[in-house]
C-alpha positions, 0 to 999 in steps of 0.5 A, spaced: 500 499 500 502 506 498 500 512 503 501 519 502 501 524 508 499 531 505 501 535 511 504 531 516 507 538 518 500 540 521 502 534 527 509 533 527 511 541 526 517 541 531 520 534 527 519 531 534 516 525 532 517 518 530 514 517 524 516 511 522 510 507 526 506 508 519 505 503 515 506 501 508 511 505 503 509 511 505 511 519 503 511 524 508 509 532 504 510 537 509 505 540 506 500 541 499 497 546 496 491 543 492 495 543 485 501 539 488 495 535 493 493 533 486 499 531 483 502 527 489 495 523 490 496 519 483 500 514 486 496 513 492 492 507 495 491 511 502 491 519 503 492 521 510 490 529 512 490 533 518 484 538 517 486 539 510 480 541 506 478 535 500 473 538 497 468 535 492 472 538 487 478 534 488 475 528 490 471 527 484 478 528 480 481 522 485 485 516 481 482 510 482 487 507 485 486 512 492 480 507 496 481 510 503 482 517 506 484 517 514 484 523 517 488 524 523 484 527 528 477 527 531 473 532 526 472 530 518 468 536 517 474 538 512 473 533 507 466 532 503 463 525 506 458 525 500 463 525 494 467 519 497 460 515 498 460 517 491 466 515 489 466 509 494 472 511 497 472 509 505 474 514 510 476 513 517 478 519 522 482 517 529 478 519 535 480 519 542 487 520 541 486 527 545 481 525 550 484 527 556 488 533 553 484 537 551 478 535 557 485 538 561 484 545 557 477 545 558 479 545 565 485 549 565 480 554 561 475 555 567 479 555 572 483 561 569 477 565 568 474 564 575 481 567 577 480 573 572 487 570 570 488 575 564 486 581 567 492 578 572 497 577 568 495 584 563 496 587 569 503 585 571 505 586 563 503 593 565 507 594 572 501 594 575 502 590 582 496 592 586 494 585 587 500 585 590 500 592 594 493 592 596 487 588 596 485 583 591 483 588 584 480 583 580 474 577 581 476 571 584 471 565 585 471 558 587 469 553 582 466 548 586 458 548 587 458 552 581 454 549 575 457 547 569 454 546 562 455 541 557 454 540 550 455 534 547 457 528 552 462 525 547 469 521 550 471 529 551 465 531 555 466 525 559 473 527 561 470 533 563 465 531 567 469 527 571 474 532 572 469 537 574 466 533 579 472 531 582 472 539 583 465 539 587 462 542 580 454 541 579 453 538 572 448 540 566 448 536 560 445 537 553 445 531 548 441 530 541 439 523 545 435 524 551 438 520 557 436 520 563 439 522 570 445 519 573 450 519 578 450 527 579 449 528 571 442 533 570 440 532 562 436 538 560 434 543 553 439 546 551 435 553 554 435 550 560 442 549 561 444 556 558 440 559 563 442 556 569 450 554 567 456 559 570 460 556 564 458 553 558 463 548 554 462 545 548 464 538 546 460 536 539 462 536 533 461 540 527 456 539 523 450 543 520 446 542 525 451 544 530 454 551 526 453 557 530 449 553 536 452 559 540 449 565 536 445 571 538 440 568 541 442 562 545 447 568 548 442 572 550 440 566 555 446 566 558 447 569 565 450 575 565 456 571 570 457 566 566 463 564 562 463 560 555 469 555 554 470 552 547 475 547 545 472 544 540 470 547 533 471 554 532 465 555 528 460 551 533 461 560 535 458 566 531 464 570 533 461 576 531 455 575 536 459 572 541 463 579 540 458 583 541 455 580 548 463 580 551 462 587 549 456 589 552 457 585 558 452 580 556 456 574 559 463 575 562 467 571 559 470 567 553 476 561 553 476 559 546 482 554 544 479 554 537 476 560 533 472 560 526 478 563 522 485 560 525 489 563 526 484 569 528 487 576 523 492 580 527 487 586 529 482 581 532 479 584 538 479 577 542 486 578 543 486 584 547 480 583 551 481 582 558 475 578 559 478 573 553 483 567 553 485 565 547 489 560 546 492 556 538 488 550 538 493 548 544 489 541 546 491 536 541 497 539 541 501 535 546 508 531 545 504 525 548 498 526 544 501 528 537 506 521 538 499 517 540 496 520 534 500 517 529 500 511 533 492 510 532 494 512 525 497 507 524 493 502 528 487 504 523 491 504 516 494 497 519 487 495 520 484 497 513 490 493 509 489 487 513 481 487 511 478 489 517 477 496 517 476 500 525 473 508 525 469 508 519 465 514 517 464 512 510 464 505 508 465 502 502 464 496 497 471 496 497 472 490 503 
């Protein structure tokens, strides 16, 4: 099997990973333009991507020998799945490689916002030391007994819940499939969650149904003291609506590990707002996390080569 990794630098950007685990006759490319992509995959049986947009037009032009696309990540909204079905190309993803690391990022953002850490760091940067020489000049609150609203209860959402319960937070969950309350977790409507939660954390995939699930209307339901956390996909939030809500103090703040456009433009207001924490989609980028990702990609490719594919998003009649 000939395997082409079209943008390995998205994963191994520092050159610290062991790539030898990837099976088959492998060719790694740092990155690929659309033109380079079409040229480089001509001899590929399997294509490996990381958040690389593979459009309907590109898929329809793929040679017949391409039988599988493996997305090196949990989300696969970058690949036109319907076009893959038409071309009988299997699509597999790589779930659960970053569960703990992304969950830790969400908890980190919650704790930092509860401690007004962005404001404190900005004050130190400006040589304003009043937090040390006078009374505490910024909000600083406990998270125990606060209500955490989880939107989407997949692997990462469940891990966040586990840690949050260890911090004695109260848990509300909204999922597409209604469930009965259990183990201190209460399942509620989206409206009820937004109205009650002190922190709202997003853990759902990006689909046509979830795009801009946080918008002007849903933001208006949140408490003015509430914080929004997004370690999932940037487009789950209408950023213009969020900016307006923050500027007008409709909510207290936001922790955003993902943005609608990554990276945000240089003059984006979020960079300068004391009540906003921006991080560069770091949730999956720990060294151990990225090596685990490559190993799980290897497992997926080996399973496909051996005739019993795993993590299948689009199935085919090739097997």
